[in-house]
C-alpha positions as CSV (number, residue, x, y, z in Angstrom):
1,M,-117.4,22.4,95.1
2,N,-116.4,24.0,91.6
3,D,-112.8,25.1,90.4
4,S,-114.5,28.8,90.3
5,N,-115.4,29.0,94.2
6,L,-111.6,28.2,94.9
7,I,-109.2,31.2,95.6
8,D,-106.1,30.9,94.0
9,A,-103.2,33.2,95.7
10,N,-101.8,33.8,92.1
11,R,-104.9,35.0,90.3
12,P,-105.8,39.0,90.1
13,A,-108.7,40.6,92.5
14,P,-112.1,41.3,90.9
15,G,-111.5,44.8,89.0
16,R,-108.2,44.1,88.0
17,D,-108.6,42.7,84.7
18,A,-109.0,39.2,86.2
19,Q,-109.3,36.3,83.5
20,P,-111.9,33.6,84.2
21,A,-109.9,30.5,85.6
22,A,-108.7,27.5,83.3
23,T,-111.3,24.9,83.4
24,K,-109.7,21.8,85.2
25,P,-109.7,19.1,82.7
26,R,-111.7,16.1,82.7
27,R,-109.3,13.3,83.0
28,L,-110.3,9.5,82.9
29,L,-108.8,6.2,82.0
30,I,-110.3,2.9,81.2
31,I,-109.1,-0.4,81.6
32,V,-110.1,-3.5,79.6
33,E,-108.8,-7.0,79.4
34,N,-111.6,-8.9,77.0
35,L,-110.0,-7.0,73.8
36,P,-108.0,-5.1,72.7
37,V,-109.0,-1.5,71.5
38,P,-110.1,-0.2,69.0
39,F,-111.5,-3.2,68.4
40,D,-114.0,-3.6,71.8
41,R,-117.2,-1.6,70.0
42,R,-118.4,-0.7,73.6
43,V,-115.3,0.8,75.2
44,W,-114.4,2.4,71.9
45,S,-117.5,3.8,71.1
46,E,-117.2,5.2,75.1
47,A,-113.9,6.2,74.9
48,T,-114.1,8.5,71.9
49,A,-117.7,9.7,73.1
50,L,-115.9,11.1,76.2
51,A,-112.8,12.6,74.2
52,R,-115.4,14.3,71.4
53,N,-116.8,15.9,74.6
54,G,-114.2,17.3,75.9
55,Y,-112.9,14.3,78.4
56,E,-108.8,13.1,78.8
57,V,-109.1,9.8,77.9
58,S,-106.2,7.1,78.1
59,V,-107.0,3.4,78.0
60,I,-105.5,0.4,79.6
61,C,-106.2,-2.9,77.5
62,P,-103.9,-6.1,76.1
63,T,-102.5,-6.4,72.8
64,G,-104.0,-8.6,69.9
65,K,-104.4,-9.0,66.0
66,N,-104.0,-5.6,64.4
67,A,-103.1,-3.9,67.9
68,T,-99.3,-5.0,68.4
69,A,-98.2,-1.4,69.9
70,S,-97.5,-1.0,73.0
71,Y,-98.5,2.7,72.9
72,E,-100.6,5.3,70.1
73,V,-102.6,7.4,70.0
74,I,-105.9,7.2,67.9
75,E,-108.3,10.1,67.8
76,G,-107.1,11.5,70.1
77,I,-107.4,8.8,73.0
78,H,-103.9,7.3,74.3
79,I,-104.1,3.4,74.4
80,Y,-101.4,1.9,76.3
81,R,-101.3,-2.0,75.7
82,H,-99.6,-5.1,77.6
83,W,-99.0,-8.7,76.8
84,M,-100.9,-11.8,77.6
85,P,-99.6,-15.2,78.2
86,L,-102.8,-16.9,76.5
87,E,-106.2,-17.1,75.5
88,A,-107.9,-18.8,78.6
89,S,-110.5,-21.6,78.4
90,G,-110.2,-23.8,81.3
91,K,-110.3,-22.9,84.7
92,A,-106.5,-23.0,84.9
93,G,-105.9,-20.7,82.2
94,Y,-108.3,-18.0,83.3
95,V,-106.0,-17.9,86.3
96,V,-103.0,-17.5,84.8
97,E,-104.9,-15.1,82.0
98,Y,-106.2,-12.8,84.7
99,S,-103.4,-12.8,87.2
100,A,-100.9,-11.5,84.2
101,A,-103.6,-9.0,83.2
102,I,-104.3,-7.2,86.4
103,F,-100.0,-7.1,87.1
104,W,-99.8,-5.5,83.7
105,E,-102.5,-3.2,84.0
106,F,-101.3,-2.3,87.6
107,L,-97.8,-1.6,86.1
108,L,-99.3,0.7,83.0
109,S,-101.9,2.0,85.8
110,I,-98.9,3.8,87.7
111,K,-97.5,4.6,84.0
112,V,-100.8,6.5,83.3
113,L,-100.8,8.4,86.3
114,F,-97.7,10.1,85.9
115,A,-97.5,11.0,82.1
116,R,-101.1,12.0,81.7
117,G,-103.2,11.4,85.1
118,F,-106.7,10.3,85.9
119,D,-109.3,11.8,88.2
120,V,-111.9,8.7,87.7
121,I,-110.8,5.1,87.0
122,Q,-113.1,2.6,84.5
123,A,-112.8,-1.0,84.7
124,C,-114.6,-2.9,82.3
125,N,-115.1,-6.6,83.1
126,P,-114.3,-9.7,82.4
127,P,-112.6,-10.2,84.8
128,D,-114.5,-8.6,88.1
129,M,-110.7,-8.7,89.6
130,L,-109.9,-5.0,88.4
131,F,-111.4,-3.6,91.9
132,L,-107.8,-4.5,93.2
133,V,-106.7,-1.5,90.9
134,G,-109.7,0.8,91.2
135,G,-109.7,0.3,94.9
136,F,-106.2,0.9,95.2
137,Y,-106.7,4.4,93.4
138,K,-109.7,4.8,95.5
139,Y,-108.8,4.6,98.3
140,I,-104.8,5.7,98.3
141,F,-105.8,8.9,95.7
142,G,-109.0,9.4,96.1
143,K,-109.7,8.5,92.7
144,R,-113.7,7.6,91.8
145,F,-113.9,3.9,90.5
146,V,-116.7,3.2,87.6
147,F,-117.2,-0.2,87.2
148,D,-118.3,-1.0,83.5
149,H,-120.5,-4.0,83.7
150,H,-119.8,-6.1,80.6
151,D,-121.0,-10.0,81.8
152,I,-122.2,-11.5,84.8
153,S,-119.2,-13.5,86.1
154,P,-121.1,-16.1,88.3
155,E,-123.4,-16.9,85.4
156,L,-120.9,-16.6,82.9
157,F,-119.1,-19.1,84.4
158,E,-122.2,-21.4,84.7
159,A,-122.9,-21.4,81.5
160,K,-119.1,-22.2,80.2
161,F,-118.7,-25.7,82.5
162,A,-122.4,-26.5,83.4
163,R,-121.9,-26.6,87.4
164,R,-120.8,-23.7,89.9
165,G,-118.7,-25.2,92.9
166,A,-115.8,-23.5,94.4
167,F,-114.5,-21.5,91.5
168,W,-118.7,-20.0,90.7
169,R,-118.8,-19.1,94.7
170,L,-115.3,-17.2,94.0
171,L,-116.8,-15.6,91.2
172,V,-119.6,-13.9,93.5
173,L,-117.8,-13.0,96.1
174,L,-115.3,-11.2,93.5
175,E,-118.4,-9.2,91.8
176,R,-119.6,-8.6,95.7
177,W,-116.2,-6.7,96.2
178,T,-116.5,-4.8,92.7
179,F,-119.7,-3.7,93.4
180,K,-119.1,-2.7,97.4
181,I,-115.7,-1.0,96.2
182,A,-117.4,1.2,93.1
183,D,-118.9,4.5,93.4
184,Y,-120.9,3.7,90.2
185,S,-121.6,1.1,87.7
186,I,-122.7,1.7,84.3
187,A,-124.8,-1.4,83.8
188,T,-125.4,-3.0,79.5
189,N,-129.3,-3.4,80.3
190,E,-132.4,-3.5,82.9
191,S,-131.5,-6.9,84.1
192,Y,-127.5,-6.0,84.6
193,R,-128.5,-2.9,87.1
194,S,-131.3,-5.1,89.1
195,I,-128.2,-6.9,89.9
196,A,-126.1,-4.1,90.3
197,I,-128.5,-3.0,92.8
198,E,-130.3,-6.2,94.6
199,R,-127.2,-8.4,94.7
200,G,-124.4,-5.9,94.3
201,G,-126.1,-3.8,97.0
202,M,-125.5,-0.7,94.8
203,Q,-127.6,2.9,95.6
204,P,-130.1,2.9,92.8
205,D,-128.8,6.5,91.9
206,H,-125.4,5.3,91.3
207,V,-126.2,2.8,88.6
208,F,-126.6,4.1,85.1
209,V,-128.1,2.0,81.8
210,V,-125.8,2.5,78.7
211,R,-126.4,-0.1,76.1
212,T,-124.1,-0.5,73.5
213,G,-126.5,0.3,70.9
214,P,-125.1,0.0,67.1
215,N,-123.4,2.7,65.6
216,P,-124.6,4.0,62.1
217,N,-120.9,4.9,61.1
218,R,-120.0,1.1,61.0
219,V,-123.0,-0.6,60.2
220,R,-123.6,0.1,56.7
221,T,-125.7,-2.0,53.9
222,L,-123.2,-3.0,51.0
223,P,-124.1,-4.5,47.5
224,P,-125.2,-8.2,47.9
225,N,-122.5,-11.1,47.1
226,E,-124.2,-14.4,45.7
227,K,-121.3,-16.2,46.3
228,W,-122.0,-16.8,49.9
229,K,-125.8,-18.5,49.2
230,N,-123.3,-21.0,47.3
231,G,-125.9,-21.6,44.6
232,R,-128.6,-21.8,47.1
233,K,-132.1,-19.9,46.8
234,F,-131.2,-18.5,50.7
235,L,-129.0,-17.4,53.1
236,V,-129.4,-17.8,56.6
237,A,-126.8,-15.7,58.5
238,Y,-125.1,-15.7,62.2
239,V,-122.3,-13.1,63.5
240,G,-120.9,-13.8,66.9
241,V,-118.2,-15.7,69.0
242,I,-117.6,-19.4,68.5
243,A,-118.2,-21.0,72.2
244,K,-120.6,-23.2,74.0
245,Q,-122.7,-20.5,75.6
246,E,-123.8,-19.4,72.3
247,G,-125.4,-22.4,70.9
248,L,-123.9,-23.4,67.6
249,D,-124.7,-26.4,68.2
250,L,-128.4,-26.2,68.8
251,L,-128.1,-24.5,65.4
252,L,-126.2,-26.9,63.7
253,E,-128.8,-29.2,65.2
254,S,-132.2,-27.1,63.2
255,V,-130.1,-27.1,59.9
256,E,-129.9,-31.1,60.3
257,Y,-133.7,-31.0,61.1
258,L,-134.2,-28.3,58.0
259,C,-132.2,-30.8,55.6
260,Q,-132.8,-34.2,56.9
261,K,-136.7,-34.1,58.1
262,R,-137.8,-31.2,55.8
263,N,-135.3,-31.6,52.5
264,R,-135.0,-27.9,52.5
265,N,-131.8,-28.1,50.8
266,D,-132.0,-24.7,49.1
267,I,-130.7,-22.6,52.1
268,Q,-127.1,-21.7,52.6
269,F,-126.0,-21.1,56.2
270,V,-122.6,-19.2,57.3
271,I,-121.6,-18.5,60.3
272,V,-119.4,-15.5,60.4
273,G,-116.6,-15.4,63.8
274,G,-114.2,-17.3,65.8
275,G,-113.5,-18.2,69.1
276,P,-112.3,-21.1,71.6
277,D,-115.0,-23.7,70.1
278,Q,-114.6,-23.4,66.5
279,E,-112.6,-25.8,65.5
280,E,-115.0,-28.6,67.9
281,V,-118.1,-26.2,66.3
282,V,-116.6,-27.2,62.7
283,K,-116.2,-30.8,63.4
284,L,-119.6,-30.9,64.4
285,S,-120.7,-29.6,61.8
286,S,-119.2,-32.2,59.4
287,S,-119.6,-35.4,61.5
288,M,-123.0,-34.6,60.9
289,G,-122.7,-34.0,57.0
290,L,-123.3,-30.2,56.7
291,D,-120.2,-29.6,55.2
292,G,-122.0,-28.1,51.6
293,T,-124.7,-26.3,53.8
294,V,-122.8,-24.4,56.3
295,T,-119.9,-21.7,55.7
296,F,-117.5,-21.1,58.6
297,T,-115.6,-17.5,57.5
298,G,-113.8,-17.6,61.0
299,R,-113.0,-14.0,61.9
300,V,-113.7,-11.1,59.4
301,D,-112.7,-7.4,58.2
302,D,-116.1,-5.2,58.1
303,Q,-116.3,-5.2,54.5
304,T,-116.9,-9.1,54.8
305,L,-119.2,-9.3,57.4
306,F,-121.5,-6.3,55.9
307,T,-121.6,-7.8,52.4
308,I,-122.8,-11.0,54.0
309,L,-125.2,-9.5,56.1
310,S,-126.8,-7.5,53.2
311,T,-126.7,-10.9,51.1
312,A,-128.3,-12.8,54.4
313,N,-132.7,-13.7,54.5
314,V,-132.3,-14.4,57.9
315,C,-130.4,-14.0,60.6
316,V,-130.3,-16.1,63.6
317,N,-129.0,-15.7,67.5
318,P,-129.1,-19.3,69.2
319,D,-128.1,-18.4,72.1
320,R,-128.4,-21.4,74.4
321,P,-131.2,-20.9,76.8
322,N,-129.5,-20.6,81.0
323,A,-128.9,-17.3,83.3
324,M,-126.1,-15.4,81.1
325,N,-127.8,-15.4,78.1
326,D,-131.3,-14.7,79.6
327,K,-130.0,-11.2,81.1
328,S,-127.7,-10.2,78.3
329,T,-128.0,-7.9,75.4
330,M,-126.5,-10.2,72.8
331,I,-124.7,-6.8,70.3
332,K,-125.2,-8.9,67.0
333,I,-128.9,-8.7,67.9
334,M,-128.6,-5.0,67.2
335,E,-126.4,-5.0,64.4
336,Y,-129.0,-7.8,62.7
337,M,-131.9,-4.8,63.3
338,A,-129.7,-1.9,61.9
339,M,-129.3,-4.1,58.6
340,G,-132.6,-4.5,58.4
341,K,-132.8,-8.5,58.7
342,P,-135.7,-10.3,60.2
343,I,-134.2,-12.4,63.5
344,V,-134.6,-16.0,65.0
345,Q,-133.6,-16.7,68.1
346,F,-134.8,-18.4,71.6
347,D,-137.1,-16.8,73.9
348,L,-135.0,-15.0,76.1
349,T,-135.7,-11.7,78.1
350,E,-133.0,-9.3,77.3
351,G,-133.4,-10.8,73.5
352,R,-137.1,-9.9,73.4
353,N,-136.4,-6.5,75.4
354,S,-134.0,-5.5,72.3
355,A,-135.9,-6.9,69.3
356,L,-139.8,-7.0,69.7
357,D,-141.3,-7.2,66.8
358,A,-138.2,-7.8,64.6
359,S,-138.3,-11.1,66.0
360,L,-139.3,-14.7,66.0
361,Y,-138.8,-16.5,69.1
362,A,-138.9,-20.0,68.8
363,V,-139.4,-22.5,72.0
364,K,-135.9,-22.5,74.1
365,N,-134.4,-25.7,73.3
366,D,-136.5,-26.8,70.6
367,T,-134.2,-27.0,67.4
368,A,-137.1,-27.9,65.7
369,D,-139.1,-24.8,66.6
370,F,-136.0,-23.0,65.7
371,G,-136.1,-24.2,62.4
372,E,-139.2,-24.0,61.6
373,K,-139.1,-19.9,62.4
374,I,-136.4,-19.9,60.5
375,L,-139.0,-21.6,57.5
376,E,-141.7,-19.1,58.2
377,L,-139.6,-16.0,57.6
378,L,-138.1,-17.4,54.1
379,D,-141.5,-18.6,52.8
380,D,-143.2,-15.3,54.0
381,P,-140.5,-12.7,52.4
382,E,-143.4,-9.5,53.0
383,K,-143.6,-10.5,56.7
384,A,-139.7,-10.7,56.8
385,D,-139.7,-7.3,55.2
386,R,-142.1,-6.2,57.5
387,M,-140.3,-6.9,60.8
388,G,-136.9,-6.4,58.7
389,A,-138.1,-2.4,58.3
390,F,-139.4,-2.1,62.2
391,G,-136.2,-3.5,63.2
392,R,-134.2,-0.9,61.1
393,S,-136.4,1.8,62.7
394,R,-136.1,0.7,66.3
395,V,-132.4,0.9,66.3
396,R,-132.5,4.4,64.2
397,D,-135.4,6.1,66.9
398,V,-134.3,4.4,70.5
399,L,-131.2,2.5,69.7
400,A,-128.4,3.7,68.5
401,W,-125.4,4.5,69.9
402,E,-125.7,8.2,69.1
403,H,-129.0,7.9,71.8
404,E,-126.6,5.9,74.5
405,E,-124.1,8.5,73.9
406,K,-126.4,10.7,75.9
407,K,-126.4,8.6,78.8
408,L,-123.0,7.9,78.9
409,L,-122.5,11.6,79.2
410,K,-125.2,12.4,81.4
411,A,-123.7,9.4,83.7
412,Y,-120.4,11.1,83.6
413,E,-121.3,14.8,84.4
414,T,-122.7,13.1,87.9
415,I,-119.6,10.7,88.2
416,F,-117.5,14.0,87.7
417,A,-119.8,15.6,89.9
418,G,-119.1,13.3,92.7
419,R,-122.9,12.8,93.2
């Protein structure tokens, strides 16, 4: 029921210079554990889009590098941050990390409730335990609970640890409870939407697809810097997390193939990013004799990132073929496309759905074929340019955040209407 249909005893009767009733503010609390805001790109894009369109937005997230304040307001977003004991890498570590996160997020949610208030709570996984907070406010206070589905946790666990077992079954159960308690779900692609409906049992009209499209205000072409080529003719770039499921070991095998089997010493590889397995991957690269051929930058600022991408001839996505990566949309693919770069990746469902003709697709787990696809683009610059132009146009016309923002706003119109 609209507020305009409610009778207010203090409102002047019609015909007595009655003034329109003030529109009730739409108040939203977003909880994210994976990254601090504003550095979680998807969450920040969602929060700022909603704030620009009249929503009052609060965010709860962890502290992190360059995000240490326990409370601050950025672009009208009220950000509440909590301390985290560690960045987990093993099962015991995840239990400690996620338990601490739930504890602090619940306490901060009470603070937000009394300080600013909220009508809808949006929980962004991982972990799939935030239904404990969302369910509390749904059943005790009548708030709507929205699940923003960032990762498929059972598949992510299997990708990290190469097995299932009791912990995997627990994650399936937590995911099921999350979908059961959620009033609505926001999926990052059609594969995730299918999981929400088929595995989670959600009503199809309560699941909205909002992809994590590149923001053209952030992604930009800069003058190339030849230093990144290390004196070589070509540059191949990777941007992303350095973790087991990202397939950096497969990329290094492809580099080794190109150097040793194809005698191509005219290609420099730059790996941009950090992560839990960075030290291990750097050691592997060194043990393969690739120290001069592969540059590891660690995490970098946007200026450095986009300079490297502007210098690159080809960009790669060596995500290891598994259920997690097959169903997930990788932000790096769309950022490569926004930069007009041709891509090489293994043939995975959502990777192909995103890139289409902007990418060449190697046979799954075939590192030699992956290397050959890189050479195909380096040795045919006209083809590479056509593919890069296609990718840039696809992002501009279809995938950019400005298109996804409209879907997000439409979803929230439905959520606040309670349909």
